[in-house]
C-alpha positions, -999 to 999 in steps of 0.1 A, spaced: -256 174 548 -265 135 552 -248 106 561 -227 83 540 -224 51 550 -201 24 541 -208 -13 533 -197 -44 515 -214 -69 488 -208 -100 478 -214 -106 440 -209 -138 422 -177 -144 448 -157 -111 445 -166 -86 474 -177 -44 465 -172 -16 489 -204 5 487 -215 33 498 -252 42 513 -275 74 519 -310 78 528 -324 101 502 -357 124 516 -382 144 496 -410 155 517 -433 123 523 -401 99 503 -378 81 522 -355 62 500 -321 40 510 -298 39 479 -266 17 481 -241 18 453 -207 4 448 -178 -11 423 -148 -30 423 -138 -10 397 -128 -17 357 -104 -52 360 -98 -52 320 -123 -78 310 -153 -98 322 -170 -116 349 -138 -142 356 -115 -108 355 -134 -95 387 -151 -64 380 -185 -62 396 -210 -31 402 -245 -33 432 -269 -11 432 -299 -10 454 -327 14 460 -351 9 486 -382 21 498 -384 30 532 -412 54 527 -424 55 493 -450 45 469 -428 24 443 -438 -6 425 -412 -27 422 -400 -64 429 -390 -70 466 -354 -72 484 -350 -95 513 -365 -67 537 -387 -43 523 -401 -34 484 -367 -22 469 -346 -29 436 -312 -46 432 -290 -48 406 -257 -69 399 -236 -65 370 -206 -83 363 -178 -71 335 -163 -40 323 -190 -34 295 -222 -45 321 -207 -18 343 -205 8 315 -239 -2 303 -251 2 336 -236 36 341 -254 49 306 -286 36 314 -288 52 349 -274 84 334 -305 80 310 -327 73 339 -318 105 354 -318 128 323 -354 109 313 -367 121 347 -351 154 346 -362 162 315 -397 152 322 -402 170 353 -394 200 334 -414 193 306 -444 192 332 
C-alpha cells in the first residue's frame, strides 16, 4: 500500500485541498499531487479550481520545471475548465494504456 499525503494550494486566491502520493515503477519515481474545490456553478468568479502537479523525483522526463525539480503543474479555473482537464487526463490515460497494449 502507498501513503497518501494531504496538502493545500492557493490557486488564484482560492485554497484547494490536495492529495499527494509517490508512484514508483522500477527505476522511475514520480510524485503526483491533485485536488479541486469541486464545482461551484460557474467560471473563475464562482471559485471553482483544480490543480495537478507531477514531478519526476527519479525519471526520464522532458517537461517544464517546477520550483524545485523537473515537473509540470496544471491549474485551471471554472467548472468547464475542470471538466476539460478531467477529460484531457482521461484521454491521456487511455492513449498511454492503448499505446502500451499495441506495442
